[in-house]
C-alpha positions in Angstrom: -10.5 5.1 4.7 -10.3 2.6 1.9 -11.7 -0.2 4.0 -8.2 -1.5 4.9 -8.3 -0.8 8.6 -10.4 -3.5 10.3 -12.0 -2.3 13.5 -11.7 1.4 12.7 -15.0 3.3 12.8 -15.3 6.6 11.0 -17.7 9.0 12.7 -18.7 10.9 9.6 -21.2 10.9 6.8 -20.0 9.6 3.4 -21.3 12.3 1.1 -20.1 10.6 -2.0 -17.9 7.5 -2.5 -14.6 8.0 -0.6 -15.5 11.5 0.8 -16.5 11.7 4.5 -17.6 14.9 6.3 -17.9 14.9 10.1 -20.4 16.9 12.1 -20.0 20.7 11.5 -17.5 20.4 8.7 -17.7 23.1 6.1 -16.4 22.9 2.5 -16.5 25.7 0.0 -18.4 24.9 -3.2 -15.4 25.4 -5.4 -13.0 23.3 -3.2 -11.8 20.0 -4.6 -12.2 16.8 -2.5 -10.4 13.9 -4.1 -11.2 10.5 -2.5 -10.4 9.1 -0.2 -10.6 12.0 2.2 -12.0 12.6 5.7 -12.9 16.2 6.9 -13.0 16.3 10.7 -15.5 17.8 13.2 -15.9 21.6 12.7 -13.1 21.7 10.1 -13.1 24.2 7.2 -11.9 23.8 3.7 -11.9 27.2 2.0 -12.4 28.4 -1.6 -10.1 26.9 -4.2 -8.4 24.4 -1.8 -7.6 20.8 -2.9 -7.8 18.1 -0.3 -6.9 14.5 -1.2 -6.4 12.0 -2.4 -5.5 10.2 0.9 -5.9 13.1 3.2 -7.4 13.5 6.7 -8.2 17.0 8.0 -8.2 17.1 11.8 -11.0 18.4 14.0 -11.3 22.2 14.0 -8.6 22.6 11.4 -8.7 25.1 8.5 -7.4 24.5 5.0 -7.0 28.1 3.7 -7.9 29.3 0.2 -5.9 27.6 -2.6 -3.9 25.3 -0.2 -3.3 21.7 -1.3 -3.2 18.7 1.1 -2.4 15.3 -0.4 -1.1 12.1 1.1 -1.2 13.7 4.6 -2.9 14.1 7.9 -3.5 17.6 9.2 -3.6 17.6 13.0 -6.5 19.0 15.0 -6.8 22.8 15.3 -4.2 23.4 12.6 -4.3 26.2 10.0 -2.8 25.4 6.7 -2.3 28.3 4.4 -0.6 31.6 3.7 -1.4 33.2 7.0 
């Protein structure tokens, strides 16, 4: 994500420096995204969550309210949170 992986193509829109959102990704307005971070296709980041730095949220995953993801990759279709 920091330009250190030659040949890797990120299929997402860079919404601000170091923050990429893939198609259908949804992020609550009060969630914190700390670059570099990639939010996958149809993934959700709920209210009060913190994602990053150095985090990848897999396609279809959910980061529940107030959860924290740093220095990690959350696999596809995974729910991280209290539930």
